[in-house]
C-alpha positions in Angstrom: 88.8 164.7 -164.4 88.3 168.0 -162.2 91.5 169.2 -164.2 89.8 168.6 -167.6 86.6 170.2 -166.6 88.6 173.3 -165.4 90.2 173.7 -168.1 87.2 173.4 -170.3 85.1 175.6 -168.4 87.8 178.5 -168.1 88.7 178.1 -171.7 88.4 182.1 -172.7 90.5 182.8 -169.5 93.5 180.2 -170.3 93.5 181.7 -174.1 93.6 185.3 -172.8 96.2 184.3 -170.3 98.5 182.7 -172.8 98.0 185.8 -175.2 99.1 188.1 -172.1 102.2 185.7 -171.3 103.5 185.7 -174.6 103.3 189.5 -174.9 105.1 189.7 -171.6 107.8 186.7 -172.0 108.1 186.6 -176.0 110.7 184.1 -175.4 108.6 181.7 -174.3 107.3 180.9 -177.9 110.8 179.7 -179.3 109.8 176.4 -176.8 106.9 175.4 -179.1 108.4 175.5 -182.9 106.1 177.4 -185.3 105.9 174.2 -187.4 103.6 172.6 -184.6 100.7 174.7 -185.5 99.3 172.4 -188.1 100.3 169.5 -186.0 98.3 171.4 -182.8 95.3 172.3 -185.2 95.7 168.7 -186.7 94.7 167.6 -182.8 92.0 169.8 -182.5 90.4 168.5 -186.0 91.0 165.1 -185.1 88.8 165.6 -181.7 86.1 167.0 -183.9 86.2 163.7 -186.1 85.8 161.5 -182.6 82.9 163.3 -181.0 80.8 163.6 -184.7 77.9 161.1 -184.6 75.8 159.6 -186.9 72.8 162.1 -185.8 75.0 165.1 -186.6 75.4 164.0 -190.0 71.9 163.1 -190.1 70.6 167.0 -189.5 72.7 167.9 -192.9 70.1 165.7 -194.9 66.7 166.5 -192.5 66.9 170.0 -192.6 69.1 170.8 -195.7 67.7 174.5 -195.9 68.8 175.9 -192.7 72.2 174.1 -192.9 72.6 175.7 -196.3 71.8 179.1 -195.0 74.1 179.2 -192.3 76.8 178.1 -194.9 75.7 181.1 -197.0 75.9 183.4 -194.3 78.8 181.9 -192.8 81.0 182.3 -195.9 79.5 185.6 -197.2 79.3 187.7 -194.3 82.6 187.2 -192.1 84.7 187.8 -195.7 83.2 190.7 -196.8 83.1 192.2 -193.3 86.6 191.4 -193.1 87.5 193.2 -196.7 85.6 196.0 -195.8 87.5 196.6 -192.3 90.9 196.4 -193.7 89.8 198.9 -196.3 88.2 201.1 -193.8 91.3 201.0 -191.2 93.5 200.9 -194.2 95.5 197.8 -192.8 99.0 197.2 -194.1 98.7 194.3 -196.3 100.2 191.3 -193.9 97.5 192.4 -191.0 95.0 192.8 -194.0 95.5 189.3 -195.4 95.3 187.9 -191.6 91.8 189.5 -191.0 90.7 188.5 -194.7 91.8 185.4 -193.9 90.1 184.8 -190.5 87.0 185.9 -192.2 87.3 183.2 -194.9 87.6 180.5 -192.5 84.9 177.5 -191.8 83.4 178.1 -188.4 84.9 176.7 -185.4 83.9 174.5 -183.2 83.8 176.5 -180.3 80.7 177.5 -182.0 78.8 174.5 -181.0 79.7 175.0 -177.4 78.7 178.7 -177.0 75.6 177.4 -178.9 74.9 174.8 -176.2 75.5 177.5 -173.3 73.1 179.8 -174.9 70.2 177.4 -175.5 70.5 177.8 -179.0 69.7 174.7 -181.6 72.9 172.9 -181.0 72.1 169.8 -184.2 71.5 172.8 -186.3 75.0 174.5 -185.0 76.9 171.5 -185.3 75.6 170.7 -188.9 76.9 174.1 -190.1 80.2 173.9 -188.8 80.4 170.2 -189.9 79.3 171.0 -193.9 81.6 174.6 -193.5 84.5 172.7 -192.5 83.9 170.2 -195.1 83.2 173.2 -197.6 86.8 174.7 -196.4 89.1 173.2 -199.0 87.4 174.4 -201.9 85.4 177.7 -200.7 88.4 179.1 -198.4 91.3 179.4 -201.1 89.0 181.0 -203.8 87.6 183.7 -201.3 91.0 184.5 -200.1 92.3 184.8 -203.3 89.2 186.5 -204.8 89.7 189.1 -201.3 93.4 189.4 -201.0 94.6 188.1 -204.2 95.9 192.1 -204.9 97.8 191.9 -201.9 99.7 188.9 -202.4 100.0 185.8 -204.4 97.0 183.4 -203.7 98.3 179.5 -204.3 94.3 178.1 -204.6 95.6 174.8 -205.1 98.3 174.5 -202.2 96.0 176.0 -200.1 93.5 173.7 -200.9 95.9 170.9 -200.1 97.1 172.5 -196.7 93.5 172.5 -195.5 93.3 168.8 -196.4 95.7 167.5 -194.8 95.2 169.7 -191.4 91.6 170.0 -191.4 89.8 167.0 -193.3 92.3 163.9 -192.8 92.3 164.6 -189.1 88.4 165.0 -189.2 88.2 161.8 -191.5 90.6 159.9 -189.1 88.4 160.6 -185.9 85.1 159.6 -187.7 86.9 156.0 -188.8 87.8 155.9 -185.2 84.6 156.6 -184.0 83.0 154.3 -186.2 85.1 151.1 -185.8 86.5 152.1 -182.1 83.5 153.5 -180.6 84.3 152.7 -177.0 87.7 154.0 -177.1 86.4 157.1 -179.2 83.7 157.4 -176.2 86.5 157.6 -173.3 88.6 159.8 -175.3 86.1 162.5 -175.9 86.1 163.8 -172.5 89.3 164.6 -172.7 89.0 166.3 -175.9 87.5 169.8 -174.7 90.8 170.7 -172.3 93.1 169.5 -175.1 91.4 171.4 -177.9 92.0 174.5 -175.6 95.5 173.7 -174.7 96.7 173.3 -178.5 94.9 176.6 -179.1 96.4 178.1 -176.0 99.7 177.0 -177.5 99.1 178.6 -181.2 98.4 181.9 -179.5 101.3 181.9 -177.6 103.5 180.9 -181.1 102.1 183.5 -183.1 102.1 186.4 -180.4 105.4 185.7 -178.9 106.8 186.0 -182.7 104.9 189.4 -183.1 105.5 190.7 -179.7 106.9 194.3 -180.8 104.8 194.5 -183.8 101.5 194.0 -181.7 102.7 196.7 -179.2 103.3 199.2 -182.0 99.6 198.5 -184.1 97.9 196.2 -181.4 95.6 198.8 -180.4 94.2 199.2 -184.2 94.2 195.4 -185.2 92.2 194.6 -181.8 89.7 197.2 -182.5 89.1 195.3 -186.0 89.1 192.0 -184.7 86.4 192.9 -181.9 84.6 194.8 -184.6 84.6 191.8 -187.4 83.6 189.3 -184.3 80.6 191.9 -182.9 79.3 192.7 -186.4 79.2 188.6 -187.4 77.2 188.0 -183.7 74.8 190.9 -185.3 74.6 190.2 -189.1 74.0 186.9 -188.3 71.4 186.9 -186.1 69.5 190.1 -188.0 69.7 188.0 -191.6 68.5 185.0 -189.8 65.6 187.0 -187.9 64.6 188.4 -191.5 64.3 185.1 -192.9 61.7 184.3 -190.1 63.8 181.4 -187.7 62.7 180.8 -184.5 64.8 182.1 -181.6 67.0 179.0 -180.8 67.9 178.9 -184.5 68.8 182.3 -184.7 71.3 182.6 -181.6 72.7 179.5 -183.6 73.5 180.9 -186.8 74.4 184.4 -185.1 77.3 182.0 -183.3 78.0 180.4 -186.2 78.4 183.6 -188.4 80.5 185.3 -185.7 82.7 182.7 -184.5 85.6 181.7 -187.0 88.3 178.4 -187.0 91.2 181.0 -186.2 93.4 178.3 -185.3 93.2 177.2 -189.2 93.9 180.9 -190.2 97.1 181.2 -188.0 97.9 177.7 -189.8 97.3 179.3 -193.3 99.2 182.1 -192.7 102.4 180.6 -191.1 102.3 177.8 -194.2 101.2 180.2 -197.1 102.4 184.0 -196.2 105.4 183.4 -194.0 107.1 186.4 -195.4 104.3 188.3 -194.4 104.9 189.1 -190.5 102.1 189.7 -189.1 99.4 187.9 -191.4 98.8 185.4 -187.9 98.2 187.8 -185.7 94.5 188.8 -186.3 93.7 184.4 -186.0 95.8 184.7 -182.6 93.8 188.1 -181.6 90.4 186.2 -182.8 91.1 182.9 -181.0 91.3 185.1 -177.2 88.4 187.7 -178.2 85.8 185.7 -179.8 85.9 183.1 -176.8 85.6 186.1 -174.4 82.9 187.6 -176.3 80.9 184.3 -176.7 81.1 183.7 -172.8 80.0 187.2 -171.9 77.4 187.3 -174.6 76.0 184.0 -174.8 76.6 183.0 -171.0 74.4 186.1 -170.2 71.9 184.8 -173.0 71.8 181.4 -171.3 70.7 183.2 -167.7 68.1 185.0 -169.5 66.7 181.9 -171.4 66.6 180.1 -167.9 65.0 182.8 -166.2 62.6 182.6 -168.9 61.7 179.2 -168.9 61.1 179.3 -164.9 58.3 182.1 -165.8 56.7 180.0 -168.6 57.9 182.4 -171.2 
């Protein structure tokens, strides 16, 4: 159990270390076949399904306006930001497609962890993540087609099927297991955060090692784009929810939901549908590393501020 807690606690450091290790020793990527990316992402999504409870579904119906707003912000801000950044930085098509892919993906489960750490509205965060994930088979392919269709051929139907296979089916399986074997799900749930971290770290290793040479030549540019994509997502999500008049816990939750993406899905889609574009999976891999670091730095600090305010009666 100590190992599980250690892995969960040091998630950002472990994923960063995986990326650095793959850069220094690119041959390590050959140990894990690229075809495993889908299976590893499926494991993460299975874990999400196992963690879902009835209360998580109820939030969607008890606070539909909040959840709807979160999803509108999620699927408007990040896709458009991704597209604008590719234009501003004049990224080559393979990197541009990768950045747009990241922006068009739903929120990831890491956003729920960060919302918890930041003392945000956790129920809202889980509700938005759940709905955006369920909408992803429909919304993500359409957005990728609309924003990247001039750069590469986008098969909407095939992408829809891929997302259903690697996201919806594992989540549905997890929900069924939770419903019919709740005691088993409770025992397994303890290990799920650590398993998810390991799976994402392996995905990062595969993508980074396969593109080590290209990263050395264009790594600074794409790193800047990924950092801006994430930080601007945090900022615009917070500002938009503030303008609407939401409470601080809700603003925190929606800021994190907007800024943190299911970058593992972006890597999977790049590997399946844009394999001829060598660097298409790189933005997703870098985003997987960076958004965990940024989330820990920004929202971990925010937790300390909230605790101090609570102690002072604020």
